[in-house]
N, C-alpha and C positions, 0 to 999 in steps of 0.2 A: 639490500632493500631497493636499490635503484633498478633492479631487474623487474620488480612487480609492476610498475606502470607500463613498461614495454610489453610485458606478458598480457596485461589487461587490455592494452591497445590492440595487441595481436588477436586476442580472443574476440574483441568487438569487431575487428575487421573480418575475421572468419565467420562470425554470425551474420554480418552484413552480406558477405558473399554467399552464404548458404541461403539467405532470404532471397537474394537476387536470382540465384540458381533455381529456387522453387518457383519464383515468378516466371522465369523463362520457360521452365518445364510446363507450367500451366498454360502459358501463351502458345507453346508448341502443340499441346494437346488440343487447344481450341482451334488452332490453324489446321491441324490434321483433320478434325471433325468437319470444319468448314470446307476444306478441300474435298473430302469424301462426299459431302452433300452437293457441292458444285459439280463434281464428276457425275454423280447420279442424275442431277438435273440436266446436265449436258447430254447424257445418254438418252434420257426421256425426250428431250427436245429433238435429238437426231432421229429417234424413232418416229416421233410425230411428223417431222419434216418429210421423212421417207414416205409415210402414209399419205400425206397431203400431195406429194408429188405424184404418187400412184393414182390417187383420186383425180387429180388434175389431168393426168394423161387419159384416164377413162372418159372424163367429161369431154375433153378435146376430141377424142375419137367419136363419141356419140354426136357431138355437134357437127363434125365434119360429115358424118353419115347422114344426118338430117339435112344438111345443106345439099348434099348429093341427091337425096330423094326429092327435095324441093326443086332443084334444077331439072331433074328428070321429069317431074310432074309438069313443070313450066314448058319444057320442050315437047311433052307428050300431048298437050292440049291444043 
């Protein structure tokens, strides 16, 4: 009968470990989802950044062209 308390303690420890394992698996699932969402957001921001850089370059080119035309008009009059 002295074996029963040890067995009961062992079963309690197993249940505690199972519960902890379930908690860790749930945390891992949440972290994977968060990581997926963050990667998606990063991709979106990189695309947006690329588009903004392209627009910035277009605007810079147009402004430089306008400045050139203004200088030509200034020298032409």
